[in-house]
VEXBA-702543 format. One record per residue: chain; residue in one letter; x, y, z of N, C-alpha, C in turn; residue number from 0. Coordinates in Angstrom, 2 decimals, decimal comma, always signed. Example, Ala and Ser with C-alpha at 12.3 -4.5 7.8 and 13.67 -1.06 7.14 Angstrom:
2
<drenvex><kette>A</kette><rest>a</rest><n_xx>+13,19</n_xx><n_yy>-5,69</n_yy><n_zz>+7,80</n_zz><ca_xx>+12,30</ca_xx><ca_yy>-4,50</ca_yy><ca_zz>+7,80</ca_zz><c_xx>+13,20</c_xx><c_yy>-3,30</c_yy><c_zz>+7,80</c_zz><nr>0</nr></drenvex>
<drenvex><kette>A</kette><rest>s</rest><n_xx>+12,85</n_xx><n_yy>-2,25</n_yy><n_zz>+7,08</n_zz><ca_xx>+13,67</ca_xx><ca_yy>-1,06</ca_yy><ca_zz>+7,14</ca_zz><c_xx>+12,90</c_xx><c_yy>+0,03</c_yy><c_zz>+7,87</c_zz><nr>1</nr></drenvex>
***
This chain:
72
<drenvex><kette>A</kette><rest>m</rest><n_xx>-9,10</n_xx><n_yy>-0,86</n_yy><n_zz>+7,40</n_zz><ca_xx>-7,53</ca_xx><ca_yy>-0,94</ca_yy><ca_zz>+7,16</ca_zz><c_xx>-6,88</c_xx><c_yy>-1,75</c_yy><c_zz>+8,00</c_zz><nr>0</nr></drenvex>
<drenvex><kette>A</kette><rest>i</rest><n_xx>-6,10</n_xx><n_yy>-2,65</n_yy><n_zz>+7,66</n_zz><ca_xx>-5,37</ca_xx><ca_yy>-3,42</ca_yy><ca_zz>+8,56</ca_zz><c_xx>-3,84</c_xx><c_yy>-2,67</c_yy><c_zz>+9,07</c_zz><nr>1</nr></drenvex>
<drenvex><kette>A</kette><rest>e</rest><n_xx>-3,19</n_xx><n_yy>-2,16</n_yy><n_zz>+7,83</n_zz><ca_xx>-1,88</ca_xx><ca_yy>-1,57</ca_yy><ca_zz>+8,24</ca_zz><c_xx>-1,54</c_xx><c_yy>-0,55</c_yy><c_zz>+7,07</c_zz><nr>2</nr></drenvex>
<drenvex><kette>A</kette><rest>s</rest><n_xx>-0,83</n_xx><n_yy>+0,48</n_yy><n_zz>+7,48</n_zz><ca_xx>-0,37</ca_xx><ca_yy>+1,58</ca_yy><ca_zz>+6,51</ca_zz><c_xx>+1,15</c_xx><c_yy>+1,79</c_yy><c_zz>+6,85</c_zz><nr>3</nr></drenvex>
<drenvex><kette>A</kette><rest>l</rest><n_xx>+1,83</n_xx><n_yy>+1,62</n_yy><n_zz>+5,72</n_zz><ca_xx>+3,15</ca_xx><ca_yy>+1,52</ca_yy><ca_zz>+5,91</ca_zz><c_xx>+3,76</c_xx><c_yy>+2,75</c_yy><c_zz>+4,95</c_zz><nr>4</nr></drenvex>
<drenvex><kette>A</kette><rest>e</rest><n_xx>+4,39</n_xx><n_yy>+3,73</n_yy><n_zz>+5,48</n_zz><ca_xx>+4,97</ca_xx><ca_yy>+4,89</ca_yy><ca_zz>+5,01</ca_zz><c_xx>+6,44</c_xx><c_yy>+4,64</c_yy><c_zz>+4,58</c_zz><nr>5</nr></drenvex>
<drenvex><kette>A</kette><rest>d</rest><n_xx>+6,74</n_xx><n_yy>+5,58</n_yy><n_zz>+3,61</n_zz><ca_xx>+8,20</ca_xx><ca_yy>+5,62</ca_yy><ca_zz>+3,42</ca_zz><c_xx>+8,90</c_xx><c_yy>+6,32</c_yy><c_zz>+4,26</c_zz><nr>6</nr></drenvex>
<drenvex><kette>A</kette><rest>p</rest><n_xx>+10,20</n_xx><n_yy>+6,51</n_yy><n_zz>+4,44</n_zz><ca_xx>+11,09</ca_xx><ca_yy>+7,24</ca_yy><ca_zz>+5,38</ca_zz><c_xx>+10,82</c_xx><c_yy>+8,57</c_yy><c_zz>+5,52</c_zz><nr>7</nr></drenvex>
<drenvex><kette>A</kette><rest>h</rest><n_xx>+10,26</n_xx><n_yy>+9,28</n_yy><n_zz>+4,29</n_zz><ca_xx>+10,02</ca_xx><ca_yy>+10,60</ca_yy><ca_zz>+4,22</ca_zz><c_xx>+8,51</c_xx><c_yy>+10,98</c_yy><c_zz>+4,49</c_zz><nr>8</nr></drenvex>
<drenvex><kette>A</kette><rest>g</rest><n_xx>+7,78</n_xx><n_yy>+9,97</n_yy><n_zz>+4,70</n_zz><ca_xx>+6,22</ca_xx><ca_yy>+10,29</ca_yy><ca_zz>+5,03</ca_zz><c_xx>+5,51</c_xx><c_yy>+10,87</c_yy><c_zz>+3,87</c_zz><nr>9</nr></drenvex>
<drenvex><kette>A</kette><rest>s</rest><n_xx>+5,91</n_xx><n_yy>+10,62</n_yy><n_zz>+2,58</n_zz><ca_xx>+5,36</ca_xx><ca_yy>+11,16</ca_yy><ca_zz>+1,39</ca_zz><c_xx>+4,71</c_xx><c_yy>+10,02</c_yy><c_zz>+0,64</c_zz><nr>10</nr></drenvex>
<drenvex><kette>A</kette><rest>r</rest><n_xx>+4,92</n_xx><n_yy>+8,80</n_yy><n_zz>+0,88</n_zz><ca_xx>+4,24</ca_xx><ca_yy>+7,80</ca_yy><ca_zz>+0,25</ca_zz><c_xx>+3,87</c_xx><c_yy>+6,65</c_yy><c_zz>+1,08</c_zz><nr>11</nr></drenvex>
<drenvex><kette>A</kette><rest>c</rest><n_xx>+2,72</n_xx><n_yy>+5,73</n_yy><n_zz>+0,90</n_zz><ca_xx>+2,52</ca_xx><ca_yy>+4,75</ca_yy><ca_zz>+1,68</ca_zz><c_xx>+1,67</c_xx><c_yy>+3,78</c_yy><c_zz>+0,97</c_zz><nr>12</nr></drenvex>
<drenvex><kette>A</kette><rest>v</rest><n_xx>+1,81</n_xx><n_yy>+2,51</n_yy><n_zz>+1,50</n_zz><ca_xx>+0,99</ca_xx><ca_yy>+1,34</ca_yy><ca_zz>+1,13</ca_zz><c_xx>+0,01</c_xx><c_yy>+0,86</c_yy><c_zz>+2,17</c_zz><nr>13</nr></drenvex>
<drenvex><kette>A</kette><rest>d</rest><n_xx>-1,29</n_xx><n_yy>+0,87</n_yy><n_zz>+1,88</n_zz><ca_xx>-2,13</ca_xx><ca_yy>+0,47</ca_yy><ca_zz>+2,83</ca_zz><c_xx>-2,55</c_xx><c_yy>-0,97</c_yy><c_zz>+2,44</c_zz><nr>14</nr></drenvex>
<drenvex><kette>A</kette><rest>i</rest><n_xx>-2,46</n_xx><n_yy>-1,88</n_yy><n_zz>+3,40</n_zz><ca_xx>-3,08</ca_xx><ca_yy>-3,11</ca_yy><ca_zz>+3,34</ca_zz><c_xx>-4,49</c_xx><c_yy>-3,37</c_yy><c_zz>+3,90</c_zz><nr>15</nr></drenvex>
<drenvex><kette>A</kette><rest>l</rest><n_xx>-5,35</n_xx><n_yy>-3,75</n_yy><n_zz>+3,26</n_zz><ca_xx>-6,74</ca_xx><ca_yy>-3,72</ca_yy><ca_zz>+3,59</ca_zz><c_xx>-7,40</c_xx><c_yy>-5,08</c_yy><c_zz>+3,47</c_zz><nr>16</nr></drenvex>
<drenvex><kette>A</kette><rest>l</rest><n_xx>-8,35</n_xx><n_yy>-5,45</n_yy><n_zz>+4,43</n_zz><ca_xx>-8,97</ca_xx><ca_yy>-6,72</ca_yy><ca_zz>+4,52</ca_zz><c_xx>-10,33</c_xx><c_yy>-6,53</c_yy><c_zz>+3,82</c_zz><nr>17</nr></drenvex>
<drenvex><kette>A</kette><rest>r</rest><n_xx>-10,77</n_xx><n_yy>-7,21</n_yy><n_zz>+2,82</n_zz><ca_xx>-12,08</ca_xx><ca_yy>-7,20</ca_yy><ca_zz>+2,28</ca_zz><c_xx>-12,94</c_xx><c_yy>-7,99</c_yy><c_zz>+2,88</c_zz><nr>18</nr></drenvex>
<drenvex><kette>A</kette><rest>e</rest><n_xx>-14,17</n_xx><n_yy>-7,85</n_yy><n_zz>+2,66</n_zz><ca_xx>-15,30</ca_xx><ca_yy>-8,48</ca_yy><ca_zz>+3,34</ca_zz><c_xx>-15,36</c_xx><c_yy>-10,08</c_yy><c_zz>+2,99</c_zz><nr>19</nr></drenvex>
<drenvex><kette>A</kette><rest>d</rest><n_xx>-14,62</n_xx><n_yy>-10,53</n_yy><n_zz>+2,12</n_zz><ca_xx>-14,57</ca_xx><ca_yy>-11,90</ca_yy><ca_zz>+1,79</ca_zz><c_xx>-13,38</c_xx><c_yy>-12,55</c_yy><c_zz>+2,46</c_zz><nr>20</nr></drenvex>
<drenvex><kette>A</kette><rest>g</rest><n_xx>-12,69</n_xx><n_yy>-11,82</n_yy><n_zz>+3,33</n_zz><ca_xx>-11,60</ca_xx><ca_yy>-12,23</ca_yy><ca_zz>+4,02</ca_zz><c_xx>-10,24</c_xx><c_yy>-12,28</c_yy><c_zz>+3,33</c_zz><nr>21</nr></drenvex>
<drenvex><kette>A</kette><rest>s</rest><n_xx>-10,22</n_xx><n_yy>-11,69</n_yy><n_zz>+2,16</n_zz><ca_xx>-8,86</ca_xx><ca_yy>-11,63</ca_yy><ca_zz>+1,42</ca_zz><c_xx>-8,25</c_xx><c_yy>-10,21</c_yy><c_zz>+1,67</c_zz><nr>22</nr></drenvex>
<drenvex><kette>A</kette><rest>f</rest><n_xx>-6,99</n_xx><n_yy>-10,09</n_yy><n_zz>+1,37</n_zz><ca_xx>-6,15</ca_xx><ca_yy>-8,94</ca_yy><ca_zz>+1,63</ca_zz><c_xx>-5,94</c_xx><c_yy>-8,42</c_yy><c_zz>+0,21</c_zz><nr>23</nr></drenvex>
<drenvex><kette>A</kette><rest>i</rest><n_xx>-5,87</n_xx><n_yy>-6,93</n_yy><n_zz>+0,20</n_zz><ca_xx>-5,51</ca_xx><ca_yy>-6,22</ca_yy><ca_zz>-0,98</ca_zz><c_xx>-4,63</c_xx><c_yy>-5,06</c_yy><c_zz>-0,57</c_zz><nr>24</nr></drenvex>
<drenvex><kette>A</kette><rest>f</rest><n_xx>-4,08</n_xx><n_yy>-4,42</n_yy><n_zz>-1,48</n_zz><ca_xx>-3,08</ca_xx><ca_yy>-3,16</ca_yy><ca_zz>-1,22</ca_zz><c_xx>-3,39</c_xx><c_yy>-2,11</c_yy><c_zz>-2,16</c_zz><nr>25</nr></drenvex>
<drenvex><kette>A</kette><rest>k</rest><n_xx>-3,19</n_xx><n_yy>-0,90</n_yy><n_zz>-1,69</n_zz><ca_xx>-3,19</ca_xx><ca_yy>+0,39</ca_yy><ca_zz>-2,36</ca_zz><c_xx>-2,00</c_xx><c_yy>+1,36</c_yy><c_zz>-2,25</c_zz><nr>26</nr></drenvex>
<drenvex><kette>A</kette><rest>e</rest><n_xx>-1,54</n_xx><n_yy>+1,99</n_yy><n_zz>-3,09</n_zz><ca_xx>-0,41</ca_xx><ca_yy>+2,95</ca_yy><ca_zz>-2,96</ca_zz><c_xx>-1,06</c_xx><c_yy>+4,34</c_yy><c_zz>-2,96</c_zz><nr>27</nr></drenvex>
<drenvex><kette>A</kette><rest>f</rest><n_xx>-0,58</n_xx><n_yy>+5,23</n_yy><n_zz>-1,85</n_zz><ca_xx>-0,78</ca_xx><ca_yy>+6,59</ca_yy><ca_zz>-2,01</ca_zz><c_xx>+0,44</c_xx><c_yy>+7,56</c_yy><c_zz>-1,84</c_zz><nr>28</nr></drenvex>
<drenvex><kette>A</kette><rest>r</rest><n_xx>+0,12</n_xx><n_yy>+8,69</n_yy><n_zz>-2,18</n_zz><ca_xx>+1,19</ca_xx><ca_yy>+9,77</ca_yy><ca_zz>-1,92</ca_zz><c_xx>+0,61</c_xx><c_yy>+11,06</c_yy><c_zz>-1,24</c_zz><nr>29</nr></drenvex>
<drenvex><kette>A</kette><rest>r</rest><n_xx>+1,48</n_xx><n_yy>+11,65</n_yy><n_zz>-0,58</n_zz><ca_xx>+1,06</ca_xx><ca_yy>+12,96</ca_yy><ca_zz>+0,08</ca_zz><c_xx>+1,94</c_xx><c_yy>+14,15</c_yy><c_zz>-0,26</c_zz><nr>30</nr></drenvex>
<drenvex><kette>A</kette><rest>d</rest><n_xx>+1,33</n_xx><n_yy>+15,10</n_yy><n_zz>-1,01</n_zz><ca_xx>+2,06</ca_xx><ca_yy>+16,19</ca_yy><ca_zz>-1,56</ca_zz><c_xx>+1,62</c_xx><c_yy>+17,61</c_yy><c_zz>-0,67</c_zz><nr>31</nr></drenvex>
<drenvex><kette>A</kette><rest>p</rest><n_xx>+2,69</n_xx><n_yy>+18,54</n_yy><n_zz>-0,52</n_zz><ca_xx>+2,34</ca_xx><ca_yy>+19,74</ca_yy><ca_zz>+0,11</ca_zz><c_xx>+1,20</c_xx><c_yy>+20,50</c_yy><c_zz>-0,65</c_zz><nr>32</nr></drenvex>
<drenvex><kette>A</kette><rest>e</rest><n_xx>+1,13</n_xx><n_yy>+20,49</n_yy><n_zz>-1,90</n_zz><ca_xx>+0,07</ca_xx><ca_yy>+21,18</ca_yy><ca_zz>-2,61</ca_zz><c_xx>-1,45</c_xx><c_yy>+20,61</c_yy><c_zz>-2,39</c_zz><nr>33</nr></drenvex>
<drenvex><kette>A</kette><rest>d</rest><n_xx>-1,37</n_xx><n_yy>+19,49</n_yy><n_zz>-1,79</n_zz><ca_xx>-2,71</ca_xx><ca_yy>+18,76</ca_yy><ca_zz>-1,37</ca_zz><c_xx>-2,96</c_xx><c_yy>+18,95</c_yy><c_zz>-0,06</c_zz><nr>34</nr></drenvex>
<drenvex><kette>A</kette><rest>a</rest><n_xx>-2,33</n_xx><n_yy>+19,83</n_yy><n_zz>+0,61</n_zz><ca_xx>-2,66</ca_xx><ca_yy>+20,17</ca_yy><ca_zz>+2,24</ca_zz><c_xx>-2,14</c_xx><c_yy>+18,95</c_yy><c_zz>+3,02</c_zz><nr>35</nr></drenvex>
<drenvex><kette>A</kette><rest>g</rest><n_xx>-1,40</n_xx><n_yy>+18,14</n_yy><n_zz>+2,60</n_zz><ca_xx>-0,96</ca_xx><ca_yy>+16,82</ca_yy><ca_zz>+3,31</ca_zz><c_xx>-1,94</c_xx><c_yy>+15,75</c_yy><c_zz>+3,21</c_zz><nr>36</nr></drenvex>
<drenvex><kette>A</kette><rest>r</rest><n_xx>-2,97</n_xx><n_yy>+15,81</n_yy><n_zz>+2,50</n_zz><ca_xx>-3,91</ca_xx><ca_yy>+14,65</ca_yy><ca_zz>+2,17</ca_zz><c_xx>-3,21</c_xx><c_yy>+13,60</c_yy><c_zz>+1,24</c_zz><nr>37</nr></drenvex>
<drenvex><kette>A</kette><rest>w</rest><n_xx>-3,81</n_xx><n_yy>+12,26</n_yy><n_zz>+1,71</n_zz><ca_xx>-3,12</ca_xx><ca_yy>+11,31</ca_yy><ca_zz>+0,89</ca_zz><c_xx>-4,06</c_xx><c_yy>+11,18</c_yy><c_zz>-0,34</c_zz><nr>38</nr></drenvex>
<drenvex><kette>A</kette><rest>t</rest><n_xx>-3,27</n_xx><n_yy>+10,95</n_yy><n_zz>-1,57</n_zz><ca_xx>-3,88</ca_xx><ca_yy>+10,73</ca_yy><ca_zz>-2,94</ca_zz><c_xx>-3,66</c_xx><c_yy>+9,38</c_yy><c_zz>-3,39</c_zz><nr>39</nr></drenvex>
<drenvex><kette>A</kette><rest>l</rest><n_xx>-4,60</n_xx><n_yy>+8,72</n_yy><n_zz>-3,88</n_zz><ca_xx>-4,44</ca_xx><ca_yy>+7,37</ca_yy><ca_zz>-4,59</ca_zz><c_xx>-3,51</c_xx><c_yy>+7,53</c_yy><c_zz>-5,75</c_zz><nr>40</nr></drenvex>
<drenvex><kette>A</kette><rest>v</rest><n_xx>-2,52</n_xx><n_yy>+6,67</n_yy><n_zz>-5,72</n_zz><ca_xx>-1,58</ca_xx><ca_yy>+6,47</ca_yy><ca_zz>-6,93</ca_zz><c_xx>-1,83</c_xx><c_yy>+5,28</c_yy><c_zz>-7,68</c_zz><nr>41</nr></drenvex>
<drenvex><kette>A</kette><rest>a</rest><n_xx>-1,93</n_xx><n_yy>+4,26</n_yy><n_zz>-7,00</n_zz><ca_xx>-2,33</ca_xx><ca_yy>+3,04</ca_yy><ca_zz>-7,73</ca_zz><c_xx>-3,20</c_xx><c_yy>+2,10</c_yy><c_zz>-6,94</c_zz><nr>42</nr></drenvex>
<drenvex><kette>A</kette><rest>d</rest><n_xx>-4,16</n_xx><n_yy>+1,50</n_yy><n_zz>-7,49</n_zz><ca_xx>-5,16</ca_xx><ca_yy>+0,55</ca_yy><ca_zz>-6,81</ca_zz><c_xx>-4,86</c_xx><c_yy>-0,78</c_yy><c_zz>-7,29</c_zz><nr>43</nr></drenvex>
<drenvex><kette>A</kette><rest>y</rest><n_xx>-4,53</n_xx><n_yy>-1,63</n_yy><n_zz>-6,49</n_zz><ca_xx>-4,07</ca_xx><ca_yy>-3,08</ca_yy><ca_zz>-6,81</ca_zz><c_xx>-5,16</c_xx><c_yy>-3,85</c_yy><c_zz>-6,27</c_zz><nr>44</nr></drenvex>
<drenvex><kette>A</kette><rest>s</rest><n_xx>-6,43</n_xx><n_yy>-3,52</n_yy><n_zz>-6,07</n_zz><ca_xx>-7,37</ca_xx><ca_yy>-4,32</ca_yy><ca_zz>-5,37</ca_zz><c_xx>-8,18</c_xx><c_yy>-5,28</c_yy><c_zz>-6,26</c_zz><nr>45</nr></drenvex>
<drenvex><kette>A</kette><rest>q</rest><n_xx>-7,80</n_xx><n_yy>-5,32</n_yy><n_zz>-7,35</n_zz><ca_xx>-8,42</ca_xx><ca_yy>-6,34</ca_yy><ca_zz>-8,40</ca_zz><c_xx>-8,02</c_xx><c_yy>-7,76</c_yy><c_zz>-8,07</c_zz><nr>46</nr></drenvex>
<drenvex><kette>A</kette><rest>r</rest><n_xx>-6,95</n_xx><n_yy>-7,97</n_yy><n_zz>-7,42</n_zz><ca_xx>-6,43</ca_xx><ca_yy>-9,31</ca_yy><ca_zz>-6,96</ca_zz><c_xx>-6,43</c_xx><c_yy>-9,30</c_yy><c_zz>-5,45</c_zz><nr>47</nr></drenvex>
<drenvex><kette>A</kette><rest>g</rest><n_xx>-7,06</n_xx><n_yy>-10,40</n_yy><n_zz>-4,93</n_zz><ca_xx>-7,05</ca_xx><ca_yy>-10,65</ca_yy><ca_zz>-3,49</ca_zz><c_xx>-6,03</c_xx><c_yy>-11,62</c_yy><c_zz>-3,09</c_zz><nr>48</nr></drenvex>
<drenvex><kette>A</kette><rest>f</rest><n_xx>-5,40</n_xx><n_yy>-11,62</n_yy><n_zz>-1,85</n_zz><ca_xx>-4,52</ca_xx><ca_yy>-12,42</ca_yy><ca_zz>-1,47</ca_zz><c_xx>-5,00</c_xx><c_yy>-13,04</c_yy><c_zz>-0,07</c_zz><nr>49</nr></drenvex>
<drenvex><kette>A</kette><rest>a</rest><n_xx>-4,63</n_xx><n_yy>-14,44</n_yy><n_zz>+0,01</n_zz><ca_xx>-5,09</ca_xx><ca_yy>-15,21</ca_yy><ca_zz>+1,25</ca_zz><c_xx>-4,62</c_xx><c_yy>-14,83</c_yy><c_zz>+2,45</c_zz><nr>50</nr></drenvex>
<drenvex><kette>A</kette><rest>t</rest><n_xx>-3,33</n_xx><n_yy>-14,01</n_yy><n_zz>+2,49</n_zz><ca_xx>-2,82</ca_xx><ca_yy>-13,66</ca_yy><ca_zz>+3,65</ca_zz><c_xx>-2,26</c_xx><c_yy>-12,25</c_yy><c_zz>+3,47</c_zz><nr>51</nr></drenvex>
<drenvex><kette>A</kette><rest>k</rest><n_xx>-2,14</n_xx><n_yy>-11,52</n_yy><n_zz>+4,69</n_zz><ca_xx>-1,46</ca_xx><ca_yy>-10,13</ca_yy><ca_zz>+4,75</ca_zz><c_xx>-0,01</c_xx><c_yy>-10,24</c_yy><c_zz>+4,22</c_zz><nr>52</nr></drenvex>
<drenvex><kette>A</kette><rest>e</rest><n_xx>+0,75</n_xx><n_yy>-11,45</n_yy><n_zz>+4,44</n_zz><ca_xx>+2,05</ca_xx><ca_yy>-11,52</ca_yy><ca_zz>+4,13</ca_zz><c_xx>+2,10</c_xx><c_yy>-11,55</c_yy><c_zz>+2,63</c_zz><nr>53</nr></drenvex>
<drenvex><kette>A</kette><rest>a</rest><n_xx>+1,20</n_xx><n_yy>-12,35</n_yy><n_zz>+1,84</n_zz><ca_xx>+1,28</ca_xx><ca_yy>-12,50</ca_yy><ca_zz>+0,51</ca_zz><c_xx>+0,90</c_xx><c_yy>-10,98</c_yy><c_zz>-0,28</c_zz><nr>54</nr></drenvex>
<drenvex><kette>A</kette><rest>a</rest><n_xx>+0,04</n_xx><n_yy>-10,36</n_yy><n_zz>+0,48</n_zz><ca_xx>-0,33</ca_xx><ca_yy>-9,12</ca_yy><ca_zz>-0,11</ca_zz><c_xx>+0,82</c_xx><c_yy>-8,00</c_yy><c_zz>+0,05</c_zz><nr>55</nr></drenvex>
<drenvex><kette>A</kette><rest>l</rest><n_xx>+1,65</n_xx><n_yy>-8,20</n_yy><n_zz>+1,26</n_zz><ca_xx>+2,89</ca_xx><ca_yy>-7,32</ca_yy><ca_zz>+1,38</ca_zz><c_xx>+3,97</c_xx><c_yy>-7,77</c_yy><c_zz>+0,40</c_zz><nr>56</nr></drenvex>
<drenvex><kette>A</kette><rest>a</rest><n_xx>+4,10</n_xx><n_yy>-9,18</n_yy><n_zz>-0,04</n_zz><ca_xx>+5,07</ca_xx><ca_yy>-9,65</ca_yy><ca_zz>-0,91</ca_zz><c_xx>+4,80</c_xx><c_yy>-9,00</c_yy><c_zz>-2,17</c_zz><nr>57</nr></drenvex>
<drenvex><kette>A</kette><rest>s</rest><n_xx>+3,46</n_xx><n_yy>-9,13</n_yy><n_zz>-2,83</n_zz><ca_xx>+3,06</ca_xx><ca_yy>-8,63</ca_yy><ca_zz>-3,96</ca_zz><c_xx>+3,29</c_xx><c_yy>-7,20</c_yy><c_zz>-4,08</c_zz><nr>58</nr></drenvex>
<drenvex><kette>A</kette><rest>a</rest><n_xx>+2,87</n_xx><n_yy>-6,52</n_yy><n_zz>-2,99</n_zz><ca_xx>+3,29</ca_xx><ca_yy>-4,95</ca_yy><ca_zz>-2,92</ca_zz><c_xx>+4,72</c_xx><c_yy>-4,62</c_yy><c_zz>-3,11</c_zz><nr>59</nr></drenvex>
<drenvex><kette>A</kette><rest>a</rest><n_xx>+5,59</n_xx><n_yy>-5,34</n_yy><n_zz>-2,57</n_zz><ca_xx>+7,01</ca_xx><ca_yy>-5,27</ca_yy><ca_zz>-2,56</ca_zz><c_xx>+7,53</c_xx><c_yy>-5,30</c_yy><c_zz>-4,03</c_zz><nr>60</nr></drenvex>
<drenvex><kette>A</kette><rest>a</rest><n_xx>+6,90</n_xx><n_yy>-6,42</n_yy><n_zz>-4,77</n_zz><ca_xx>+7,28</ca_xx><ca_yy>-6,71</ca_yy><ca_zz>-5,95</ca_zz><c_xx>+6,71</c_xx><c_yy>-5,62</c_yy><c_zz>-7,16</c_zz><nr>61</nr></drenvex>
<drenvex><kette>A</kette><rest>a</rest><n_xx>+5,54</n_xx><n_yy>-5,07</n_yy><n_zz>-6,66</n_zz><ca_xx>+4,85</ca_xx><ca_yy>-4,31</ca_yy><ca_zz>-7,65</ca_zz><c_xx>+5,45</c_xx><c_yy>-2,78</c_yy><c_zz>-7,61</c_zz><nr>62</nr></drenvex>
<drenvex><kette>A</kette><rest>i</rest><n_xx>+5,70</n_xx><n_yy>-2,21</n_yy><n_zz>-6,49</n_zz><ca_xx>+5,98</ca_xx><ca_yy>-0,97</ca_yy><ca_zz>-6,12</ca_zz><c_xx>+7,37</c_xx><c_yy>-0,67</c_yy><c_zz>-5,76</c_zz><nr>63</nr></drenvex>
<drenvex><kette>A</kette><rest>a</rest><n_xx>+8,31</n_xx><n_yy>-0,25</n_yy><n_zz>-6,60</n_zz><ca_xx>+9,66</ca_xx><ca_yy>-0,15</ca_yy><ca_zz>-6,53</ca_zz><c_xx>+10,17</c_xx><c_yy>+0,39</c_yy><c_zz>-5,18</c_zz><nr>64</nr></drenvex>
<drenvex><kette>A</kette><rest>w</rest><n_xx>+9,67</n_xx><n_yy>+1,48</n_yy><n_zz>-4,81</n_zz><ca_xx>+10,13</ca_xx><ca_yy>+2,19</ca_yy><ca_zz>-3,47</ca_zz><c_xx>+9,78</c_xx><c_yy>+1,36</c_yy><c_zz>-2,34</c_zz><nr>65</nr></drenvex>
<drenvex><kette>A</kette><rest>f</rest><n_xx>+8,70</n_xx><n_yy>+0,74</n_yy><n_zz>-2,40</n_zz><ca_xx>+8,28</ca_xx><ca_yy>-0,08</ca_yy><ca_zz>-1,24</ca_zz><c_xx>+9,06</c_xx><c_yy>-1,49</c_yy><c_zz>-1,22</c_zz><nr>66</nr></drenvex>
<drenvex><kette>A</kette><rest>g</rest><n_xx>+9,35</n_xx><n_yy>-1,95</n_yy><n_zz>-2,29</n_zz><ca_xx>+10,17</ca_xx><ca_yy>-3,16</ca_yy><ca_zz>-2,48</ca_zz><c_xx>+11,62</c_xx><c_yy>-2,84</c_yy><c_zz>-1,79</c_zz><nr>67</nr></drenvex>
<drenvex><kette>A</kette><rest>a</rest><n_xx>+12,22</n_xx><n_yy>-1,61</n_yy><n_zz>-2,10</n_zz><ca_xx>+13,43</ca_xx><ca_yy>-1,21</ca_yy><ca_zz>-1,54</ca_zz><c_xx>+13,51</c_xx><c_yy>-0,87</c_yy><c_zz>-0,13</c_zz><nr>68</nr></drenvex>
<drenvex><kette>A</kette><rest>t</rest><n_xx>+12,32</n_xx><n_yy>-0,41</n_yy><n_zz>+0,41</n_zz><ca_xx>+12,16</ca_xx><ca_yy>-0,22</ca_yy><ca_zz>+1,86</ca_zz><c_xx>+12,03</c_xx><c_yy>-1,46</c_yy><c_zz>+2,62</c_zz><nr>69</nr></drenvex>
<drenvex><kette>A</kette><rest>c</rest><n_xx>+11,54</n_xx><n_yy>-2,55</n_yy><n_zz>+1,96</n_zz><ca_xx>+11,22</ca_xx><ca_yy>-3,77</ca_yy><ca_zz>+2,77</ca_zz><c_xx>+12,49</c_xx><c_yy>-4,61</c_yy><c_zz>+2,76</c_zz><nr>70</nr></drenvex>
<drenvex><kette>A</kette><rest>k</rest><n_xx>+13,43</n_xx><n_yy>-4,36</n_yy><n_zz>+2,12</n_zz><ca_xx>+14,60</ca_xx><ca_yy>-5,16</ca_yy><ca_zz>+2,18</ca_zz><c_xx>+15,40</c_xx><c_yy>-5,27</c_yy><c_zz>+3,40</c_zz><nr>71</nr></drenvex>
***
């Protein structure tokens, strides 16, 4: 993992990951009390790789409403 970015409440996060081919991807997770605080995958956007971390972050901001609002 390259970076994990949480919402202000610590209940959602976006992970930026580096693949073996050098491209970047992102995934969205949530953490609920009933899951004992474990992160649960919400959406997997790894089907498309990005050349840079910044491009992956921009795509995550466009695809995930709460993340886009946090990044403004």
